[in-house]
Predicted model as a PDB file, atoms N, CA, C, CB and O in Angstrom, pLDDT in the B-factor column:
MODEL        1                                                                  
ATOM      1  N   MET A   1      11.867  -9.514  -0.283  1.00 84.00           N  
ATOM      2  CA  MET A   1      12.241 -10.698   0.467  1.00 84.00           C  
ATOM      3  C   MET A   1      11.555 -10.643   1.827  1.00 84.00           C  
ATOM      4  CB  MET A   1      13.788 -10.805   0.618  1.00 84.00           C  
ATOM      5  O   MET A   1      11.789  -9.728   2.617  1.00 84.00           O  
ATOM      6  N   ALA A   2      10.707 -11.630   2.089  1.00 95.00           N  
ATOM      7  CA  ALA A   2      10.015 -11.701   3.374  1.00 95.00           C  
ATOM      8  C   ALA A   2      10.853 -12.505   4.371  1.00 95.00           C  
ATOM      9  CB  ALA A   2       8.607 -12.337   3.205  1.00 95.00           C  
ATOM     10  O   ALA A   2      11.596 -13.416   4.004  1.00 95.00           O  
ATOM     11  N   VAL A   3      10.709 -12.140   5.623  1.00 96.00           N  
ATOM     12  CA  VAL A   3      11.451 -12.802   6.698  1.00 96.00           C  
ATOM     13  C   VAL A   3      10.460 -13.318   7.736  1.00 96.00           C  
ATOM     14  CB  VAL A   3      12.485 -11.829   7.352  1.00 96.00           C  
ATOM     15  O   VAL A   3       9.484 -12.653   8.082  1.00 96.00           O  
ATOM     16  N   GLU A   4      10.739 -14.507   8.214  1.00 97.00           N  
ATOM     17  CA  GLU A   4       9.917 -15.099   9.264  1.00 97.00           C  
ATOM     18  C   GLU A   4      10.716 -15.119  10.562  1.00 97.00           C  
ATOM     19  CB  GLU A   4       9.455 -16.535   8.873  1.00 97.00           C  
ATOM     20  O   GLU A   4      11.901 -15.450  10.572  1.00 97.00           O  
ATOM     21  N   LYS A   5      10.049 -14.760  11.653  1.00 96.00           N  
ATOM     22  CA  LYS A   5      10.671 -14.757  12.985  1.00 96.00           C  
ATOM     23  C   LYS A   5      10.229 -16.006  13.730  1.00 96.00           C  
ATOM     24  CB  LYS A   5      10.293 -13.467  13.790  1.00 96.00           C  
ATOM     25  O   LYS A   5       9.035 -16.225  13.938  1.00 96.00           O  
ATOM     26  N   ILE A   6      11.214 -16.837  14.138  1.00 96.00           N  
ATOM     27  CA  ILE A   6      10.920 -18.088  14.838  1.00 96.00           C  
ATOM     28  C   ILE A   6      11.501 -17.993  16.247  1.00 96.00           C  
ATOM     29  CB  ILE A   6      11.505 -19.329  14.065  1.00 96.00           C  
ATOM     30  O   ILE A   6      12.721 -17.947  16.406  1.00 96.00           O  
ATOM     31  N   PRO A   7      10.641 -17.964  17.280  1.00 96.00           N  
ATOM     32  CA  PRO A   7      11.149 -17.889  18.656  1.00 96.00           C  
ATOM     33  C   PRO A   7      12.094 -19.054  18.951  1.00 96.00           C  
ATOM     34  CB  PRO A   7       9.979 -17.887  19.664  1.00 96.00           C  
ATOM     35  O   PRO A   7      11.807 -20.199  18.603  1.00 96.00           O  
ATOM     36  N   SER A   8      13.227 -18.750  19.597  1.00 97.00           N  
ATOM     37  CA  SER A   8      14.197 -19.811  19.868  1.00 97.00           C  
ATOM     38  C   SER A   8      14.566 -19.946  21.339  1.00 97.00           C  
ATOM     39  CB  SER A   8      15.437 -19.568  19.076  1.00 97.00           C  
ATOM     40  O   SER A   8      15.217 -20.918  21.724  1.00 97.00           O  
ATOM     41  N   GLY A   9      14.163 -18.997  22.159  1.00 97.00           N  
ATOM     42  CA  GLY A   9      14.484 -19.130  23.572  1.00 97.00           C  
ATOM     43  C   GLY A   9      14.008 -17.954  24.391  1.00 97.00           C  
ATOM     44  O   GLY A   9      13.863 -16.835  23.899  1.00 97.00           O  
ATOM     45  N   THR A  10      13.767 -18.245  25.663  1.00 98.00           N  
ATOM     46  CA  THR A  10      13.370 -17.202  26.612  1.00 98.00           C  
ATOM     47  C   THR A  10      14.134 -17.425  27.904  1.00 98.00           C  
ATOM     48  CB  THR A  10      11.823 -17.210  26.866  1.00 98.00           C  
ATOM     49  O   THR A  10      14.298 -18.557  28.359  1.00 98.00           O  
ATOM     50  N   VAL A  11      14.596 -16.336  28.483  1.00 98.00           N  
ATOM     51  CA  VAL A  11      15.336 -16.388  29.743  1.00 98.00           C  
ATOM     52  C   VAL A  11      14.674 -15.430  30.730  1.00 98.00           C  
ATOM     53  CB  VAL A  11      16.847 -16.024  29.532  1.00 98.00           C  
ATOM     54  O   VAL A  11      14.353 -14.291  30.389  1.00 98.00           O  
ATOM     55  N   LEU A  12      14.476 -15.909  31.957  1.00 98.00           N  
ATOM     56  CA  LEU A  12      14.039 -15.042  33.056  1.00 98.00           C  
ATOM     57  C   LEU A  12      15.298 -14.539  33.739  1.00 98.00           C  
ATOM     58  CB  LEU A  12      13.088 -15.803  34.076  1.00 98.00           C  
ATOM     59  O   LEU A  12      16.126 -15.332  34.187  1.00 98.00           O  
ATOM     60  N   ARG A  13      15.445 -13.231  33.820  1.00 98.00           N  
ATOM     61  CA  ARG A  13      16.627 -12.648  34.446  1.00 98.00           C  
ATOM     62  C   ARG A  13      16.164 -11.743  35.587  1.00 98.00           C  
ATOM     63  CB  ARG A  13      17.491 -11.851  33.406  1.00 98.00           C  
ATOM     64  O   ARG A  13      15.292 -10.893  35.408  1.00 98.00           O  
ATOM     65  N   MET A  14      16.758 -11.939  36.754  1.00 98.00           N  
ATOM     66  CA  MET A  14      16.432 -11.123  37.920  1.00 98.00           C  
ATOM     67  C   MET A  14      17.678 -10.331  38.320  1.00 98.00           C  
ATOM     68  CB  MET A  14      15.920 -12.009  39.109  1.00 98.00           C  
ATOM     69  O   MET A  14      18.770 -10.882  38.460  1.00 98.00           O  
ATOM     70  N   GLN A  15      17.482  -9.033  38.497  1.00 98.00           N  
ATOM     71  CA  GLN A  15      18.599  -8.164  38.877  1.00 98.00           C  
ATOM     72  C   GLN A  15      18.451  -7.805  40.355  1.00 98.00           C  
ATOM     73  CB  GLN A  15      18.646  -6.869  37.986  1.00 98.00           C  
ATOM     74  O   GLN A  15      17.404  -7.331  40.796  1.00 98.00           O  
ATOM     75  N   PHE A  16      19.528  -8.044  41.107  1.00 97.00           N  
ATOM     76  CA  PHE A  16      19.537  -7.772  42.542  1.00 97.00           C  
ATOM     77  C   PHE A  16      20.574  -6.705  42.870  1.00 97.00           C  
ATOM     78  CB  PHE A  16      19.821  -9.060  43.338  1.00 97.00           C  
ATOM     79  O   PHE A  16      21.627  -6.620  42.238  1.00 97.00           O  
ATOM     80  N   GLN A  17      20.255  -5.902  43.862  1.00 97.00           N  
ATOM     81  CA  GLN A  17      21.271  -4.999  44.404  1.00 97.00           C  
ATOM     82  C   GLN A  17      21.910  -5.728  45.572  1.00 97.00           C  
ATOM     83  CB  GLN A  17      20.658  -3.601  44.850  1.00 97.00           C  
ATOM     84  O   GLN A  17      21.246  -6.096  46.541  1.00 97.00           O  
ATOM     85  N   THR A  18      23.243  -5.931  45.452  1.00 97.00           N  
ATOM     86  CA  THR A  18      23.936  -6.732  46.464  1.00 97.00           C  
ATOM     87  C   THR A  18      24.741  -5.902  47.451  1.00 97.00           C  
ATOM     88  CB  THR A  18      24.844  -7.711  45.794  1.00 97.00           C  
ATOM     89  O   THR A  18      25.319  -6.443  48.394  1.00 97.00           O  
ATOM     90  N   GLY A  19      24.783  -4.585  47.239  1.00 96.00           N  
ATOM     91  CA  GLY A  19      25.533  -3.738  48.150  1.00 96.00           C  
ATOM     92  C   GLY A  19      25.917  -2.437  47.483  1.00 96.00           C  
ATOM     93  O   GLY A  19      25.342  -2.048  46.466  1.00 96.00           O  
ATOM     94  N   LEU A  20      26.903  -1.763  48.072  1.00 97.00           N  
ATOM     95  CA  LEU A  20      27.390  -0.495  47.546  1.00 97.00           C  
ATOM     96  C   LEU A  20      28.900  -0.586  47.377  1.00 97.00           C  
ATOM     97  CB  LEU A  20      27.002   0.690  48.481  1.00 97.00           C  
ATOM     98  O   LEU A  20      29.587  -1.242  48.161  1.00 97.00           O  
ATOM     99  N   ASP A  21      29.410   0.085  46.335  1.00 97.00           N  
ATOM    100  CA  ASP A  21      30.867   0.111  46.149  1.00 97.00           C  
ATOM    101  C   ASP A  21      31.479   1.227  46.997  1.00 97.00           C  
ATOM    102  CB  ASP A  21      31.229   0.307  44.646  1.00 97.00           C  
ATOM    103  O   ASP A  21      30.772   1.892  47.754  1.00 97.00           O  
ATOM    104  N   GLY A  22      32.752   1.427  46.875  1.00 97.00           N  
ATOM    105  CA  GLY A  22      33.473   2.412  47.670  1.00 97.00           C  
ATOM    106  C   GLY A  22      33.008   3.838  47.456  1.00 97.00           C  
ATOM    107  O   GLY A  22      33.204   4.690  48.322  1.00 97.00           O  
ATOM    108  N   ASP A  23      32.386   4.115  46.299  1.00 97.00           N  
ATOM    109  CA  ASP A  23      31.870   5.455  46.003  1.00 97.00           C  
ATOM    110  C   ASP A  23      30.399   5.607  46.409  1.00 97.00           C  
ATOM    111  CB  ASP A  23      32.028   5.757  44.511  1.00 97.00           C  
ATOM    112  O   ASP A  23      29.806   6.668  46.216  1.00 97.00           O  
ATOM    113  N   GLY A  24      29.827   4.562  46.963  1.00 97.00           N  
ATOM    114  CA  GLY A  24      28.426   4.616  47.364  1.00 97.00           C  
ATOM    115  C   GLY A  24      27.453   4.269  46.256  1.00 97.00           C  
ATOM    116  O   GLY A  24      26.241   4.408  46.422  1.00 97.00           O  
ATOM    117  N   ASP A  25      27.984   3.811  45.110  1.00 97.00           N  
ATOM    118  CA  ASP A  25      27.110   3.412  43.998  1.00 97.00           C  
ATOM    119  C   ASP A  25      26.665   1.964  44.201  1.00 97.00           C  
ATOM    120  CB  ASP A  25      27.840   3.577  42.622  1.00 97.00           C  
ATOM    121  O   ASP A  25      27.416   1.139  44.723  1.00 97.00           O  
ATOM    122  N   PRO A  26      25.436   1.668  43.783  1.00 97.00           N  
ATOM    123  CA  PRO A  26      24.934   0.308  43.973  1.00 97.00           C  
ATOM    124  C   PRO A  26      25.687  -0.714  43.126  1.00 97.00           C  
ATOM    125  CB  PRO A  26      23.457   0.252  43.643  1.00 97.00           C  
ATOM    126  O   PRO A  26      26.123  -0.430  42.010  1.00 97.00           O  
ATOM    127  N   ILE A  27      25.825  -1.907  43.689  1.00 98.00           N  
ATOM    128  CA  ILE A  27      26.409  -3.041  42.976  1.00 98.00           C  
ATOM    129  C   ILE A  27      25.250  -3.969  42.614  1.00 98.00           C  
ATOM    130  CB  ILE A  27      27.514  -3.789  43.849  1.00 98.00           C  
ATOM    131  O   ILE A  27      24.455  -4.356  43.470  1.00 98.00           O  
ATOM    132  N   TYR A  28      25.169  -4.318  41.326  1.00 97.00           N  
ATOM    133  CA  TYR A  28      24.086  -5.178  40.859  1.00 97.00           C  
ATOM    134  C   TYR A  28      24.633  -6.527  40.418  1.00 97.00           C  
ATOM    135  CB  TYR A  28      23.321  -4.509  39.705  1.00 97.00           C  
ATOM    136  O   TYR A  28      25.728  -6.621  39.865  1.00 97.00           O  
ATOM    137  N   ARG A  29      23.861  -7.555  40.671  1.00 97.00           N  
ATOM    138  CA  ARG A  29      24.160  -8.902  40.192  1.00 97.00           C  
ATOM    139  C   ARG A  29      22.873  -9.458  39.594  1.00 97.00           C  
ATOM    140  CB  ARG A  29      24.711  -9.830  41.350  1.00 97.00           C  
ATOM    141  O   ARG A  29      21.768  -9.108  40.010  1.00 97.00           O  
ATOM    142  N   THR A  30      23.047 -10.332  38.609  1.00 97.00           N  
ATOM    143  CA  THR A  30      21.864 -10.938  38.002  1.00 97.00           C  
ATOM    144  C   THR A  30      21.902 -12.448  38.178  1.00 97.00           C  
ATOM    145  CB  THR A  30      21.767 -10.574  36.508  1.00 97.00           C  
ATOM    146  O   THR A  30      22.965 -13.066  38.240  1.00 97.00           O  
ATOM    147  N   LYS A  31      20.716 -13.013  38.255  1.00 97.00           N  
ATOM    148  CA  LYS A  31      20.541 -14.466  38.255  1.00 97.00           C  
ATOM    149  C   LYS A  31      19.580 -14.767  37.125  1.00 97.00           C  
ATOM    150  CB  LYS A  31      20.005 -15.013  39.650  1.00 97.00           C  
ATOM    151  O   LYS A  31      18.583 -14.070  36.937  1.00 97.00           O  
ATOM    152  N   SER A  32      19.890 -15.817  36.373  1.00 97.00           N  
ATOM    153  CA  SER A  32      19.092 -16.140  35.194  1.00 97.00           C  
ATOM    154  C   SER A  32      18.545 -17.557  35.293  1.00 97.00           C  
ATOM    155  CB  SER A  32      19.927 -15.980  33.915  1.00 97.00           C  
ATOM    156  O   SER A  32      19.167 -18.453  35.863  1.00 97.00           O  
ATOM    157  N   LEU A  33      17.373 -17.724  34.723  1.00 97.00           N  
ATOM    158  CA  LEU A  33      16.742 -19.034  34.604  1.00 97.00           C  
ATOM    159  C   LEU A  33      16.471 -19.257  33.122  1.00 97.00           C  
ATOM    160  CB  LEU A  33      15.414 -19.131  35.461  1.00 97.00           C  
ATOM    161  O   LEU A  33      15.617 -18.599  32.529  1.00 97.00           O  
ATOM    162  N   SER A  34      17.212 -20.195  32.533  1.00 97.00           N  
ATOM    163  CA  SER A  34      17.104 -20.462  31.094  1.00 97.00           C  
ATOM    164  C   SER A  34      16.021 -21.493  30.813  1.00 97.00           C  
ATOM    165  CB  SER A  34      18.449 -20.946  30.532  1.00 97.00           C  
ATOM    166  O   SER A  34      15.424 -22.069  31.722  1.00 97.00           O  
ATOM    167  N   ASN A  35      15.792 -21.703  29.538  1.00 97.00           N  
ATOM    168  CA  ASN A  35      14.847 -22.718  29.049  1.00 97.00           C  
ATOM    169  C   ASN A  35      13.411 -22.463  29.486  1.00 97.00           C  
ATOM    170  CB  ASN A  35      15.272 -24.082  29.526  1.00 97.00           C  
ATOM    171  O   ASN A  35      12.640 -23.398  29.703  1.00 97.00           O  
ATOM    172  N   VAL A  36      13.062 -21.186  29.611  1.00 98.00           N  
ATOM    173  CA  VAL A  36      11.663 -20.833  29.873  1.00 98.00           C  
ATOM    174  C   VAL A  36      10.904 -21.022  28.558  1.00 98.00           C  
ATOM    175  CB  VAL A  36      11.520 -19.344  30.422  1.00 98.00           C  
ATOM    176  O   VAL A  36      11.432 -20.717  27.488  1.00 98.00           O  
ATOM    177  N   LYS A  37       9.689 -21.515  28.632  1.00 97.00           N  
ATOM    178  CA  LYS A  37       8.888 -21.693  27.420  1.00 97.00           C  
ATOM    179  C   LYS A  37       8.743 -20.357  26.692  1.00 97.00           C  
ATOM    180  CB  LYS A  37       7.491 -22.280  27.764  1.00 97.00           C  
ATOM    181  O   LYS A  37       8.463 -19.331  27.312  1.00 97.00           O  
ATOM    182  N   THR A  38       8.935 -20.380  25.387  1.00 97.00           N  
ATOM    183  CA  THR A  38       8.859 -19.127  24.617  1.00 97.00           C  
ATOM    184  C   THR A  38       7.454 -18.544  24.603  1.00 97.00           C  
ATOM    185  CB  THR A  38       9.323 -19.360  23.188  1.00 97.00           C  
ATOM    186  O   THR A  38       7.274 -17.347  24.378  1.00 97.00           O  
ATOM    187  N   ASP A  39       6.458 -19.393  24.846  1.00 97.00           N  
ATOM    188  CA  ASP A  39       5.083 -18.894  24.848  1.00 97.00           C  
ATOM    189  C   ASP A  39       4.561 -18.642  26.266  1.00 97.00           C  
ATOM    190  CB  ASP A  39       4.173 -19.881  24.133  1.00 97.00           C  
ATOM    191  O   ASP A  39       3.361 -18.440  26.456  1.00 97.00           O  
ATOM    192  N   ALA A  40       5.452 -18.653  27.258  1.00 98.00           N  
ATOM    193  CA  ALA A  40       5.038 -18.369  28.633  1.00 98.00           C  
ATOM    194  C   ALA A  40       4.506 -16.945  28.724  1.00 98.00           C  
ATOM    195  CB  ALA A  40       6.216 -18.574  29.622  1.00 98.00           C  
ATOM    196  O   ALA A  40       5.022 -16.028  28.085  1.00 98.00           O  
ATOM    197  N   LEU A  41       3.471 -16.783  29.526  1.00 98.00           N  
ATOM    198  CA  LEU A  41       2.883 -15.457  29.708  1.00 98.00           C  
ATOM    199  C   LEU A  41       3.795 -14.589  30.569  1.00 98.00           C  
ATOM    200  CB  LEU A  41       1.482 -15.566  30.347  1.00 98.00           C  
ATOM    201  O   LEU A  41       4.467 -15.079  31.477  1.00 98.00           O  
ATOM    202  N   ASP A  42       3.805 -13.303  30.272  1.00 98.00           N  
ATOM    203  CA  ASP A  42       4.602 -12.360  31.072  1.00 98.00           C  
ATOM    204  C   ASP A  42       4.219 -12.432  32.550  1.00 98.00           C  
ATOM    205  CB  ASP A  42       4.417 -10.921  30.550  1.00 98.00           C  
ATOM    206  O   ASP A  42       5.085 -12.404  33.425  1.00 98.00           O  
ATOM    207  N   GLN A  43       2.921 -12.524  32.819  1.00 98.00           N  
ATOM    208  CA  GLN A  43       2.459 -12.564  34.217  1.00 98.00           C  
ATOM    209  C   GLN A  43       3.005 -13.801  34.929  1.00 98.00           C  
ATOM    210  CB  GLN A  43       0.910 -12.556  34.280  1.00 98.00           C  
ATOM    211  O   GLN A  43       3.401 -13.722  36.091  1.00 98.00           O  
ATOM    212  N   ASP A  44       3.028 -14.945  34.234  1.00 98.00           N  
ATOM    213  CA  ASP A  44       3.539 -16.183  34.839  1.00 98.00           C  
ATOM    214  C   ASP A  44       5.030 -16.055  35.148  1.00 98.00           C  
ATOM    215  CB  ASP A  44       3.291 -17.388  33.903  1.00 98.00           C  
ATOM    216  O   ASP A  44       5.482 -16.485  36.210  1.00 98.00           O  
ATOM    217  N   ILE A  45       5.795 -15.469  34.229  1.00 98.00           N  
ATOM    218  CA  ILE A  45       7.235 -15.281  34.447  1.00 98.00           C  
ATOM    219  C   ILE A  45       7.459 -14.357  35.639  1.00 98.00           C  
ATOM    220  CB  ILE A  45       7.919 -14.702  33.175  1.00 98.00           C  
ATOM    221  O   ILE A  45       8.321 -14.613  36.480  1.00 98.00           O  
ATOM    222  N   PHE A  46       6.682 -13.289  35.705  1.00 98.00           N  
ATOM    223  CA  PHE A  46       6.804 -12.343  36.819  1.00 98.00           C  
ATOM    224  C   PHE A  46       6.457 -13.028  38.144  1.00 98.00           C  
ATOM    225  CB  PHE A  46       5.886 -11.116  36.594  1.00 98.00           C  
ATOM    226  O   PHE A  46       7.138 -12.829  39.150  1.00 98.00           O  
ATOM    227  N   ASP A  47       5.400 -13.830  38.135  1.00 98.00           N  
ATOM    228  CA  ASP A  47       4.977 -14.522  39.361  1.00 98.00           C  
ATOM    229  C   ASP A  47       6.060 -15.498  39.839  1.00 98.00           C  
ATOM    230  CB  ASP A  47       3.648 -15.278  39.121  1.00 98.00           C  
ATOM    231  O   ASP A  47       6.296 -15.617  41.041  1.00 98.00           O  
ATOM    232  N   VAL A  48       6.716 -16.195  38.905  1.00 97.00           N  
ATOM    233  CA  VAL A  48       7.803 -17.104  39.281  1.00 97.00           C  
ATOM    234  C   VAL A  48       8.957 -16.316  39.904  1.00 97.00           C  
ATOM    235  CB  VAL A  48       8.298 -17.905  38.047  1.00 97.00           C  
ATOM    236  O   VAL A  48       9.542 -16.743  40.899  1.00 97.00           O  
ATOM    237  N   ALA A  49       9.275 -15.180  39.318  1.00 97.00           N  
ATOM    238  CA  ALA A  49      10.352 -14.342  39.870  1.00 97.00           C  
ATOM    239  C   ALA A  49      10.006 -13.894  41.292  1.00 97.00           C  
ATOM    240  CB  ALA A  49      10.600 -13.104  38.963  1.00 97.00           C  
ATOM    241  O   ALA A  49      10.863 -13.897  42.176  1.00 97.00           O  
ATOM    242  N   GLN A  50       8.754 -13.514  41.505  1.00 96.00           N  
ATOM    243  CA  GLN A  50       8.334 -13.070  42.845  1.00 96.00           C  
ATOM    244  C   GLN A  50       8.424 -14.219  43.851  1.00 96.00           C  
ATOM    245  CB  GLN A  50       6.889 -12.513  42.804  1.00 96.00           C  
ATOM    246  O   GLN A  50       8.768 -14.005  45.013  1.00 96.00           O  
ATOM    247  N   ALA A  51       8.117 -15.431  43.404  1.00 96.00           N  
ATOM    248  CA  ALA A  51       8.228 -16.583  44.300  1.00 96.00           C  
ATOM    249  C   ALA A  51       9.690 -16.878  44.628  1.00 96.00           C  
ATOM    250  CB  ALA A  51       7.567 -17.822  43.669  1.00 96.00           C  
ATOM    251  O   ALA A  51      10.025 -17.173  45.775  1.00 96.00           O  
ATOM    252  N   LEU A  52      10.560 -16.797  43.617  1.00 96.00           N  
ATOM    253  CA  LEU A  52      11.981 -17.086  43.843  1.00 96.00           C  
ATOM    254  C   LEU A  52      12.646 -16.027  44.717  1.00 96.00           C  
ATOM    255  CB  LEU A  52      12.716 -17.188  42.509  1.00 96.00           C  
ATOM    256  O   LEU A  52      13.576 -16.332  45.464  1.00 96.00           O  
ATOM    257  N   VAL A  53      12.178 -14.796  44.627  1.00 94.00           N  
ATOM    258  CA  VAL A  53      12.804 -13.722  45.387  1.00 94.00           C  
ATOM    259  C   VAL A  53      12.643 -13.949  46.895  1.00 94.00           C  
ATOM    260  CB  VAL A  53      12.202 -12.367  44.986  1.00 94.00           C  
ATOM    261  O   VAL A  53      13.432 -13.440  47.691  1.00 94.00           O  
ATOM    262  N   GLN A  54      11.629 -14.706  47.274  1.00 94.00           N  
ATOM    263  CA  GLN A  54      11.435 -15.004  48.699  1.00 94.00           C  
ATOM    264  C   GLN A  54      12.605 -15.820  49.250  1.00 94.00           C  
ATOM    265  CB  GLN A  54      10.109 -15.766  48.916  1.00 94.00           C  
ATOM    266  O   GLN A  54      12.835 -15.843  50.459  1.00 94.00           O  
ATOM    267  N   LEU A  55      13.351 -16.498  48.350  1.00 95.00           N  
ATOM    268  CA  LEU A  55      14.481 -17.339  48.770  1.00 95.00           C  
ATOM    269  C   LEU A  55      15.812 -16.590  48.708  1.00 95.00           C  
ATOM    270  CB  LEU A  55      14.555 -18.587  47.896  1.00 95.00           C  
ATOM    271  O   LEU A  55      16.851 -17.152  49.056  1.00 95.00           O  
ATOM    272  N   GLN A  56      15.795 -15.332  48.270  1.00 94.00           N  
ATOM    273  CA  GLN A  56      17.016 -14.558  48.084  1.00 94.00           C  
ATOM    274  C   GLN A  56      17.239 -13.620  49.276  1.00 94.00           C  
ATOM    275  CB  GLN A  56      16.949 -13.753  46.766  1.00 94.00           C  
ATOM    276  O   GLN A  56      16.291 -13.194  49.935  1.00 94.00           O  
ATOM    277  N   GLU A  57      18.487 -13.317  49.530  1.00 95.00           N  
ATOM    278  CA  GLU A  57      18.783 -12.403  50.626  1.00 95.00           C  
ATOM    279  C   GLU A  57      18.934 -10.959  50.166  1.00 95.00           C  
ATOM    280  CB  GLU A  57      20.038 -12.840  51.329  1.00 95.00           C  
ATOM    281  O   GLU A  57      18.898 -10.045  50.991  1.00 95.00           O  
ATOM    282  N   HIS A  58      19.103 -10.735  48.858  1.00 96.00           N  
ATOM    283  CA  HIS A  58      19.307  -9.376  48.356  1.00 96.00           C  
ATOM    284  C   HIS A  58      18.013  -8.790  47.804  1.00 96.00           C  
ATOM    285  CB  HIS A  58      20.388  -9.364  47.276  1.00 96.00           C  
ATOM    286  O   HIS A  58      17.042  -9.510  47.574  1.00 96.00           O  
ATOM    287  N   THR A  59      18.012  -7.476  47.595  1.00 95.00           N  
ATOM    288  CA  THR A  59      16.830  -6.763  47.133  1.00 95.00           C  
ATOM    289  C   THR A  59      16.674  -6.892  45.625  1.00 95.00           C  
ATOM    290  CB  THR A  59      16.904  -5.291  47.533  1.00 95.00           C  
ATOM    291  O   THR A  59      17.602  -6.605  44.869  1.00 95.00           O  
ATOM    292  N   LEU A  60      15.489  -7.328  45.192  1.00 96.00           N  
ATOM    293  CA  LEU A  60      15.198  -7.442  43.754  1.00 96.00           C  
ATOM    294  C   LEU A  60      14.978  -6.050  43.184  1.00 96.00           C  
ATOM    295  CB  LEU A  60      13.947  -8.345  43.497  1.00 96.00           C  
ATOM    296  O   LEU A  60      14.160  -5.284  43.691  1.00 96.00           O  
ATOM    297  N   MET A  61      15.714  -5.729  42.128  1.00 97.00           N  
ATOM    298  CA  MET A  61      15.597  -4.415  41.497  1.00 97.00           C  
ATOM    299  C   MET A  61      14.805  -4.479  40.195  1.00 97.00           C  
ATOM    300  CB  MET A  61      16.981  -3.835  41.232  1.00 97.00           C  
ATOM    301  O   MET A  61      14.129  -3.514  39.839  1.00 97.00           O  
ATOM    302  N   ALA A  62      14.878  -5.602  39.478  1.00 98.00           N  
ATOM    303  CA  ALA A  62      14.185  -5.687  38.196  1.00 98.00           C  
ATOM    304  C   ALA A  62      13.977  -7.143  37.811  1.00 98.00           C  
ATOM    305  CB  ALA A  62      14.972  -4.948  37.098  1.00 98.00           C  
ATOM    306  O   ALA A  62      14.782  -8.013  38.143  1.00 98.00           O  
ATOM    307  N   VAL A  63      12.885  -7.387  37.108  1.00 98.00           N  
ATOM    308  CA  VAL A  63      12.604  -8.681  36.497  1.00 98.00           C  
ATOM    309  C   VAL A  63      12.624  -8.457  34.990  1.00 98.00           C  
ATOM    310  CB  VAL A  63      11.216  -9.284  36.986  1.00 98.00           C  
ATOM    311  O   VAL A  63      11.873  -7.634  34.466  1.00 98.00           O  
ATOM    312  N   LEU A  64      13.488  -9.194  34.299  1.00 98.00           N  
ATOM    313  CA  LEU A  64      13.622  -9.020  32.858  1.00 98.00           C  
ATOM    314  C   LEU A  64      13.242 -10.302  32.138  1.00 98.00           C  
ATOM    315  CB  LEU A  64      15.052  -8.603  32.489  1.00 98.00           C  
ATOM    316  O   LEU A  64      13.522 -11.406  32.604  1.00 98.00           O  
ATOM    317  N   ARG A  65      12.603 -10.132  31.000  1.00 98.00           N  
ATOM    318  CA  ARG A  65      12.326 -11.248  30.107  1.00 98.00           C  
ATOM    319  C   ARG A  65      13.178 -11.026  28.869  1.00 98.00           C  
ATOM    320  CB  ARG A  65      10.787 -11.360  29.751  1.00 98.00           C  
ATOM    321  O   ARG A  65      13.066  -9.994  28.208  1.00 98.00           O  
ATOM    322  N   VAL A  66      14.034 -12.000  28.556  1.00 98.00           N  
ATOM    323  CA  VAL A  66      14.912 -11.880  27.397  1.00 98.00           C  
ATOM    324  C   VAL A  66      14.505 -12.945  26.386  1.00 98.00           C  
ATOM    325  CB  VAL A  66      16.420 -12.028  27.801  1.00 98.00           C  
ATOM    326  O   VAL A  66      14.706 -14.139  26.607  1.00 98.00           O  
ATOM    327  N   ASP A  67      13.934 -12.496  25.283  1.00 98.00           N  
ATOM    328  CA  ASP A  67      13.511 -13.402  24.215  1.00 98.00           C  
ATOM    329  C   ASP A  67      14.520 -13.357  23.085  1.00 98.00           C  
ATOM    330  CB  ASP A  67      12.101 -13.034  23.697  1.00 98.00           C  
ATOM    331  O   ASP A  67      15.080 -12.305  22.777  1.00 98.00           O  
ATOM    332  N   SER A  68      14.747 -14.514  22.467  1.00 98.00           N  
ATOM    333  CA  SER A  68      15.589 -14.560  21.277  1.00 98.00           C  
ATOM    334  C   SER A  68      14.815 -15.267  20.171  1.00 98.00           C  
ATOM    335  CB  SER A  68      16.946 -15.284  21.566  1.00 98.00           C  
ATOM    336  O   SER A  68      13.890 -16.037  20.430  1.00 98.00           O  
ATOM    337  N   ALA A  69      15.211 -14.989  18.939  1.00 97.00           N  
ATOM    338  CA  ALA A  69      14.513 -15.565  17.792  1.00 97.00           C  
ATOM    339  C   ALA A  69      15.478 -15.714  16.626  1.00 97.00           C  
ATOM    340  CB  ALA A  69      13.303 -14.692  17.386  1.00 97.00           C  
ATOM    341  O   ALA A  69      16.486 -15.015  16.524  1.00 97.00           O  
ATOM    342  N   VAL A  70      15.135 -16.641  15.763  1.00 97.00           N  
ATOM    343  CA  VAL A  70      15.878 -16.853  14.528  1.00 97.00           C  
ATOM    344  C   VAL A  70      15.070 -16.208  13.406  1.00 97.00           C  
ATOM    345  CB  VAL A  70      16.135 -18.389  14.255  1.00 97.00           C  
ATOM    346  O   VAL A  70      13.856 -16.394  13.318  1.00 97.00           O  
ATOM    347  N   LEU A  71      15.749 -15.456  12.557  1.00 97.00           N  
ATOM    348  CA  LEU A  71      15.091 -14.855  11.396  1.00 97.00           C  
ATOM    349  C   LEU A  71      15.461 -15.669  10.173  1.00 97.00           C  
ATOM    350  CB  LEU A  71      15.497 -13.354  11.216  1.00 97.00           C  
ATOM    351  O   LEU A  71      16.639 -15.874   9.879  1.00 97.00           O  
ATOM    352  N   GLU A  72      14.431 -16.135   9.454  1.00 96.00           N  
ATOM    353  CA  GLU A  72      14.671 -16.938   8.266  1.00 96.00           C  
ATOM    354  C   GLU A  72      13.936 -16.326   7.084  1.00 96.00           C  
ATOM    355  CB  GLU A  72      14.227 -18.400   8.488  1.00 96.00           C  
ATOM    356  O   GLU A  72      12.838 -15.786   7.214  1.00 96.00           O  
ATOM    357  N   GLU A  73      14.566 -16.425   5.951  1.00 95.00           N  
ATOM    358  CA  GLU A  73      13.946 -15.936   4.723  1.00 95.00           C  
ATOM    359  C   GLU A  73      12.826 -16.887   4.317  1.00 95.00           C  
ATOM    360  CB  GLU A  73      14.995 -15.800   3.583  1.00 95.00           C  
ATOM    361  O   GLU A  73      13.024 -18.101   4.275  1.00 95.00           O  
ATOM    362  N   VAL A  74      11.664 -16.346   4.022  1.00 93.00           N  
ATOM    363  CA  VAL A  74      10.527 -17.150   3.574  1.00 93.00           C  
ATOM    364  C   VAL A  74      10.678 -17.383   2.084  1.00 93.00           C  
ATOM    365  CB  VAL A  74       9.162 -16.453   3.899  1.00 93.00           C  
ATOM    366  O   VAL A  74      10.846 -16.445   1.304  1.00 93.00           O  
ATOM    367  N   VAL A  75      10.615 -18.650   1.703  1.00 85.00           N  
ATOM    368  CA  VAL A  75      10.797 -19.000   0.290  1.00 85.00           C  
ATOM    369  C   VAL A  75       9.453 -19.129  -0.387  1.00 85.00           C  
ATOM    370  CB  VAL A  75      11.596 -20.307   0.142  1.00 85.00           C  
ATOM    371  O   VAL A  75       9.389 -19.419  -1.581  1.00 85.00           O  
TER     372      VAL A  75                                                      
ENDMDL                                                                          
END                                                                             
């Protein structure tokens, strides 16, 4: 049985360090941008994140690309 992978969505997720907790461990928060084109280049997504970070007050810790897909049986 063959399976076909059909891209269904891409999300740009940025992880920020927003402070420290009572034990001195970092506190992280994420901001997401949905409905990114599934065929967008990694470099373009990264460049958009770098542009958006200029508008943020917290330190950017990571830029994540989250892709999802539907798996369908090929008939």
